[in-house]
C-alpha positions in Angstrom: 54.8 97.3 143.2 54.3 100.3 140.9 57.5 101.9 142.3 59.5 98.6 141.7 58.2 98.4 138.1 59.2 102.0 137.5 62.7 101.3 138.9 63.1 98.2 136.7 61.9 100.2 133.6 64.3 103.0 134.4 67.2 100.5 134.9 66.4 98.8 131.6 66.2 102.2 129.8 69.5 103.2 131.3 71.2 100.0 130.1 69.6 100.3 126.6 70.7 104.0 126.4 74.1 103.3 127.8 74.8 100.2 125.6 75.8 102.1 122.4 78.3 104.2 124.3 79.8 101.2 126.0 79.9 99.3 122.7 81.6 102.3 121.0 84.2 102.4 123.8 84.9 98.7 123.4 85.3 99.0 119.6 87.8 101.8 120.0 90.3 99.6 121.8 91.8 96.7 119.9 94.4 94.0 120.4 96.2 92.7 117.3 98.1 89.4 117.1 101.4 89.9 115.3 103.0 86.6 114.1 106.3 85.9 112.3 109.0 83.2 112.0 111.9 85.5 113.1 113.5 84.6 116.4 113.0 86.8 119.4 116.7 87.5 119.6 117.0 88.5 115.9 117.8 92.0 114.7 114.6 92.0 112.7 112.4 91.4 115.7 114.3 93.7 118.1 115.0 96.6 115.8 112.2 96.5 113.3 109.1 94.6 114.5 109.1 95.7 118.1 109.8 99.4 117.4 107.0 99.4 114.8 104.5 97.9 117.2 105.6 100.3 120.0 105.2 103.3 117.6 101.7 102.2 116.7 100.7 101.6 120.3 102.0 105.1 121.3 100.4 106.9 118.4 97.1 105.2 119.1 97.2 106.4 122.7 97.3 102.8 123.9 94.1 101.9 122.1 95.9 99.6 119.7 97.8 96.9 121.6 99.8 94.0 120.3 100.2 90.4 121.3 103.5 89.7 119.7 104.5 86.2 118.7 107.9 85.6 117.2 109.4 82.2 116.1 106.0 80.8 115.0 104.7 80.7 118.6 101.1 80.5 117.4 101.8 77.4 115.4 102.0 76.5 111.8 105.0 76.9 109.5 106.6 80.0 107.9 105.1 78.9 104.6 101.6 79.3 106.1 102.0 82.9 107.5 100.5 84.8 104.6 97.4 82.6 104.7 97.2 83.0 108.5 96.7 86.8 107.8 94.4 86.2 104.9 92.2 83.9 106.8 92.2 85.8 110.1 94.0 83.2 112.1 96.2 86.1 113.1 95.9 89.9 112.5 99.3 90.9 111.2 102.2 88.9 109.7 105.7 89.6 108.5 106.9 87.0 106.0 108.5 86.2 102.6 106.1 86.2 99.6 108.5 83.7 98.1 107.7 81.1 100.8 104.9 80.1 98.5 106.9 79.7 95.3 105.3 81.2 92.2 102.3 82.7 94.1 103.4 86.3 93.8 105.4 86.1 90.5 105.6 89.8 89.6 107.2 90.7 93.0 110.0 88.3 92.2 111.6 90.9 90.0 113.3 92.3 93.1 114.9 88.9 93.8 116.6 88.7 90.5 120.5 88.5 90.7 122.4 91.8 90.9 119.3 94.0 90.6 119.5 95.7 94.0 122.1 97.9 95.7 120.7 99.8 98.6 118.0 98.2 100.7 116.2 101.5 101.6 116.0 102.6 97.9 115.0 99.1 96.7 112.3 98.9 99.4 110.8 102.2 98.2 111.0 101.0 94.6 109.3 97.8 95.6 106.4 99.7 97.2 106.0 102.0 94.2 106.2 99.0 91.8 103.5 97.2 93.8 101.2 100.2 93.7 101.7 100.9 89.9 102.5 97.6 88.3 101.1 94.8 90.5 98.3 96.3 92.7 96.4 93.0 92.8 99.5 90.9 93.8 98.5 90.8 97.5 94.8 91.4 97.0 93.8 89.0 99.9 95.3 91.2 102.6 95.8 94.8 103.6 99.5 95.5 102.7 101.2 97.6 105.4 104.8 97.5 104.1 107.1 95.9 101.5 110.8 95.8 101.8 114.1 93.9 101.1 117.2 93.1 103.1 120.8 94.2 102.5 123.2 92.5 100.1 122.9 88.7 100.1 126.2 86.7 100.1 127.8 83.4 100.6 128.6 81.7 103.9 130.4 78.3 103.7 131.8 75.7 106.0 134.9 74.2 104.4 135.6 76.2 101.2 136.1 79.9 100.4 134.1 81.1 97.4 136.2 83.3 95.2 134.9 82.5 91.8 131.7 81.0 90.4 133.6 77.8 89.7 134.2 77.3 93.4 130.5 76.6 93.9 130.5 73.5 91.6 128.7 70.7 93.3 128.4 72.4 96.7 125.1 72.0 98.5 124.0 75.6 99.2 120.8 76.8 100.8 118.7 79.4 98.9 115.7 81.3 100.3 113.5 81.7 97.2 112.9 79.9 93.9 114.7 82.7 91.9 117.8 82.4 94.2 117.8 78.6 94.1 117.7 78.8 90.3 120.6 81.2 90.4 122.6 78.9 92.6 122.0 76.1 90.2 123.2 78.2 87.2 126.3 79.1 89.2 127.1 75.4 89.5 125.9 74.7 93.1 123.4 72.1 94.2 120.6 74.4 95.4 118.7 73.4 98.5 115.6 75.5 99.3 114.6 75.9 102.9 113.2 78.5 105.4 115.7 80.5 107.5 115.0 78.7 110.8 116.2 75.4 109.3 119.7 76.6 108.4 121.5 75.9 111.7 120.4 72.3 111.8 121.1 71.8 108.1 124.6 73.2 108.5 125.3 71.1 111.6 124.2 67.8 110.0 125.9 68.5 106.7 122.6 68.7 104.7 124.1 71.9 103.3 127.7 73.1 103.0 126.8 76.7 102.9 124.0 79.2 102.6 123.2 82.6 101.2 121.9 85.2 103.7 122.7 88.9 104.4 125.1 89.8 107.2 122.4 91.0 109.6 120.7 87.7 110.2 124.0 85.8 110.7 124.1 86.0 114.5 120.4 84.9 115.0 121.0 81.6 113.2 124.6 81.2 114.4 126.0 81.1 110.9 129.2 82.8 112.1 129.7 79.8 114.4 128.7 77.1 111.9 130.7 78.4 108.9 134.3 79.6 108.5 134.2 81.5 105.2 132.2 84.5 104.0 132.2 85.9 100.5 130.7 89.3 99.8 130.6 91.4 96.6 131.9 95.0 96.1 129.0 97.3 96.7 129.5 99.3 93.5 128.8 96.2 91.4 125.4 95.5 93.0 124.4 92.7 95.4 124.3 89.0 94.5 120.6 89.0 95.5 118.1 90.2 98.0 114.8 88.8 99.3 111.4 90.5 99.4 109.3 90.7 102.5 105.7 91.7 103.2 104.0 93.0 106.3 100.3 92.3 105.9 97.2 92.6 107.9 93.9 90.7 107.8 91.5 92.8 105.6 88.4 92.4 107.8 90.4 93.3 110.9 91.7 96.4 109.2 88.3 97.4 108.0 86.8 96.9 111.4 89.0 99.5 113.0 87.6 102.9 114.1 88.6 105.6 111.6 91.1 107.2 113.8 92.8 103.9 114.6 92.8 103.0 110.9 94.6 106.3 110.3 97.3 105.3 112.9 97.9 102.1 110.9 97.9 104.0 107.6 100.5 106.5 109.1 102.8 103.5 109.8 102.3 101.9 106.4 103.4 102.6 102.9 106.5 103.8 101.2 108.1 105.6 104.2 107.7 102.6 106.4 108.9 100.3 103.7 112.0 102.4 103.2 112.6 102.5 107.0 112.4 98.8 107.3 114.9 98.2 104.5 117.2 100.9 105.9 117.1 99.4 109.4 117.7 95.9 108.2 120.7 96.8 106.1 121.9 99.0 109.0 122.3 95.8 111.1 124.7 94.3 108.5 127.9 95.6 110.3 126.9 93.8 113.5 126.6 90.5 111.7 130.0 91.1 109.9 131.6 91.9 113.3 130.3 88.6 114.8 132.2 86.7 112.0 135.3 88.9 112.5 135.4 88.3 116.2 135.6 84.6 115.5 138.5 85.2 113.2 136.5 83.8 110.3 137.8 84.5 106.7 135.9 87.3 105.0 136.6 87.8 101.3 135.3 90.5 99.0 134.8 89.3 95.4 136.3 92.0 93.1 134.3 93.5 90.3 136.2 91.6 87.6 135.4 88.2 89.2 131.8 89.3 89.8 131.3 89.4 86.1 131.3 85.6 85.8 128.7 85.4 88.5 126.6 87.9 86.6 127.0 86.2 83.3 126.0 82.7 84.6 123.1 84.0 86.6 121.6 86.1 83.9 119.5 83.1 82.7 117.4 83.6 85.8 116.4 87.0 84.6 115.7 85.8 81.0 113.5 82.9 82.3 111.6 85.3 84.7 110.7 87.6 81.8 109.6 84.7 79.7 107.5 83.4 82.6 105.8 86.8 83.0 105.0 86.9 79.3 103.4 83.4 79.5 101.3 84.6 82.4 100.0 87.5 80.4 102.2 90.3 81.7 104.8 92.3 79.9 108.0 90.8 81.5 110.4 93.3 79.9 108.3 96.3 81.0 108.1 94.9 84.5 111.9 94.4 84.7 112.6 97.8 83.2 110.2 99.5 85.6 111.7 97.8 88.6 115.2 98.9 87.5 114.2 102.4 86.8 112.5 102.7 90.2 115.5 101.3 92.0 117.7 103.9 90.3 115.2 106.7 91.0 115.0 105.9 94.7 118.7 105.1 94.8 119.6 108.7 93.8 117.4 110.0 96.6 119.1 107.6 99.1 122.6 108.3 97.8 123.6 110.9 100.5 122.9 108.3 103.2 125.1 105.7 101.6 128.7 105.1 102.8 
């Protein structure tokens, strides 16, 4: 009996002593749920999200693993993604801040017409601007990366867009409130909707065209659903771009072991933001080729004709500055800072441009 009691005590002691070690081991390994609206066959998913997750897994020695869910597979709508990360429904999301119109107003400066040129440079500018001018804009989450896509342009079903007047009365999808405003000032009838809704809307005639960058064209079959594509000469700047955020639940980030937190940190920030922008714009030629292969009409709007687009859409910029002033921010300073940062990082990115 005494021997049995001693054995039980020894076993209990062993379990008690061993528990912290076992617990520490359990805490060192983590599985993160990554959720986004992008399709599993999209360039963004295949060449940006998956490589990023693979890199993090590798650098963590396999102690960070991902459960990856494209195409809203965990439920909800694209509009709800940011709050899914904020509330801990998922661990990491990639989404558009502009899905919730007006919620992140200072970030919208990068969506103003003709402000961007190079996606890598503009993404780095976006990160630096966030750090210096709007550090509380995404205060509910741990921001991992911020970036933009390549030049946005027109894709239309029945009519080629050569001048701003060609847009008059056309129902055109826009991705954000600043771009739908711009489409309205250009004479179009703007229709705001998330990317995944574009194919159905084009098929049913809800819209007659859309604005998206080349790279996303194949994943939403826009080269099959439209016949005409109108882009702008690169030297004159892009019609528009859209901002993205890759964000992590704060509590989840803070719960990571210090070395795992460092792995996440090493795959966050300006360099990662610039890489995401560069890769996304780097996929533009593939989307363009998809349209070429179908013998679609691709038209480049010359610099002279682009001036009318710029003149008509400048009201978007004026209204944004006024809106910032009303919200207690210095709109002019925010705009000038964004422009200066894009120029600064653009000079650094210049050798890589073609």
